[in-house]
C-alpha positions in Angstrom: -192.9 74.3 -65.1 -195.5 77.5 -66.2 -198.4 76.1 -64.3 -196.2 75.5 -60.9 -194.9 79.1 -61.2 -198.4 80.8 -61.8 -200.2 78.7 -59.4 -197.3 79.7 -57.0 -197.5 83.1 -57.5 -201.3 83.2 -57.2 -201.1 81.7 -54.0 -198.4 84.0 -52.4 -200.6 87.0 -53.8 -203.8 85.2 -51.7 -201.7 84.9 -48.7 -199.9 88.5 -48.8 -203.8 90.1 -49.7 -205.6 88.1 -46.7 -202.9 88.4 -44.0 -203.8 91.3 -41.4 -201.2 93.8 -40.8 -199.5 93.0 -43.7 -201.8 94.1 -47.0 -204.6 95.7 -44.9 -204.1 97.8 -42.0 -206.2 100.4 -41.3 -205.9 104.0 -41.4 -205.3 105.6 -37.6 -208.4 107.1 -36.5 -209.4 110.2 -34.8 -212.9 111.5 -33.9 -214.5 114.8 -33.1 -216.6 115.3 -30.6 -218.9 118.3 -30.4 -217.1 121.1 -32.4 -218.3 124.5 -31.9 -217.0 128.2 -32.7 -217.4 131.1 -30.6 -219.6 133.7 -32.1 -217.7 137.0 -32.9 -218.1 140.6 -33.9 -214.3 141.4 -34.4 -211.3 140.3 -36.7 -210.6 137.1 -34.8 -212.8 133.8 -33.5 -211.6 130.8 -31.6 -213.2 127.1 -32.0 -213.3 124.3 -29.4 -214.0 120.7 -29.9 -213.1 117.2 -28.1 -210.5 115.0 -30.5 -210.5 111.4 -29.6 -207.4 109.1 -30.5 -208.9 105.7 -31.2 -206.0 104.1 -32.3 -203.1 102.6 -30.4 -200.5 105.1 -31.6 -199.4 108.7 -31.0 -200.8 111.3 -33.4 -200.5 115.1 -34.0 -203.4 117.9 -34.8 -200.9 119.4 -37.5 -203.2 122.2 -38.8 -206.6 123.7 -39.3 -208.1 125.2 -42.6 -211.0 127.1 -43.2 -212.3 129.9 -45.8 -213.8 131.9 -42.9 -210.6 133.6 -42.0 -207.4 134.5 -43.6 -204.9 132.5 -41.1 -206.0 129.6 -38.9 -203.8 128.7 -36.2 -203.3 126.3 -33.4 -202.8 127.8 -29.8 -202.7 127.6 -26.0 -203.8 129.6 -23.1 -200.5 130.9 -21.2 -200.4 132.8 -17.8 -197.7 135.4 -17.9 -197.5 136.8 -14.1 -201.0 137.7 -13.6 -202.0 138.5 -17.3 -203.8 135.7 -19.2 -202.4 135.4 -22.9 -202.1 132.9 -25.6 -199.3 131.5 -27.8 -199.2 130.1 -31.3 -198.0 126.1 -31.0 -197.2 124.1 -34.0 -198.9 121.1 -33.4 -201.4 119.2 -30.4 -200.3 115.8 -29.4 -203.1 112.9 -29.4 -201.9 110.5 -27.0 -203.1 106.7 -28.0 -206.7 105.7 -26.6 -207.1 109.4 -24.9 -209.6 112.5 -25.4 -207.5 116.3 -25.7 -209.8 118.7 -25.2 -209.8 122.0 -26.8 -211.6 124.7 -24.9 -211.8 128.1 -23.7 -208.6 129.1 -21.9 -206.5 125.7 -22.9 -205.4 124.5 -26.1 -207.5 126.2 -29.1 -207.7 126.6 -32.9 -207.6 130.7 -33.6 -209.5 131.9 -36.8 -207.5 135.4 -37.8 -208.7 137.9 -39.8 -212.3 136.8 -40.5 -213.8 137.6 -43.7 -216.9 138.1 -41.7 -218.6 137.8 -38.4 -219.2 134.6 -36.8 -222.8 134.3 -36.0 -224.8 132.1 -34.0 -226.7 129.1 -35.4 -224.6 128.9 -38.7 -222.2 126.0 -39.6 -218.5 127.0 -41.0 -216.5 124.5 -43.2 -213.1 123.0 -41.1 -210.5 120.7 -42.6 -208.0 119.3 -39.6 -205.1 117.9 -40.6 -203.6 115.2 -38.6 -200.1 113.7 -38.9 -201.4 109.8 -39.0 -205.1 110.0 -39.3 -204.5 112.8 -42.3 -207.3 114.9 -43.2 -210.7 115.3 -41.7 -213.4 117.6 -42.9 -215.9 119.1 -40.5 -218.7 121.5 -40.1 -218.4 123.5 -36.9 -221.8 125.1 -35.3 -221.5 128.5 -33.9 -222.6 129.1 -30.6 -223.4 132.3 -28.6 -220.4 133.6 -26.1 -222.6 132.3 -23.5 -222.3 128.8 -24.5 -218.4 128.8 -23.9 -219.1 130.9 -20.3 -221.9 128.2 -19.3 -219.5 125.6 -20.4 -216.6 127.1 -18.0 -219.3 127.8 -15.4 -220.5 124.2 -15.3 -216.9 122.5 -14.8 -215.9 125.4 -12.2 -219.1 124.4 -10.1 -219.6 120.8 -10.3 -216.1 119.3 -11.5 -213.6 120.3 -9.1 -210.7 117.6 -9.2 
């Protein structure tokens, strides 16, 4: 009787271990593409990138962290009349199988209360925290202000929707 019980439990463990979707489920994945931060001389900075949600489920960028500033916030660009501005948001939604772009005059990550100016050519450590994909640590290259302007002008010139 003991042998039969042991075999039965062993068989159940093997089935559980090797059954797809029961014992092994892959963690949701988000890929970060072309991250960059704008060089700065003032007390704030901004970061941009593309976030690819590779899973078939919704996810959210909940926060970002970096030791180069006092605070890091998620923001969106807004128009109030003829004035450009930005508002803090509590997350950035990532739809399944889609890419969400963080860009100048759009969604972006603000570095508030910089400890020092961000200089072109350096990299800064950043931790992105997602609802389902968890924390992802990246090194973000700092680019000149003209890098962002060139990207915006290229899009305006060559990618009219």
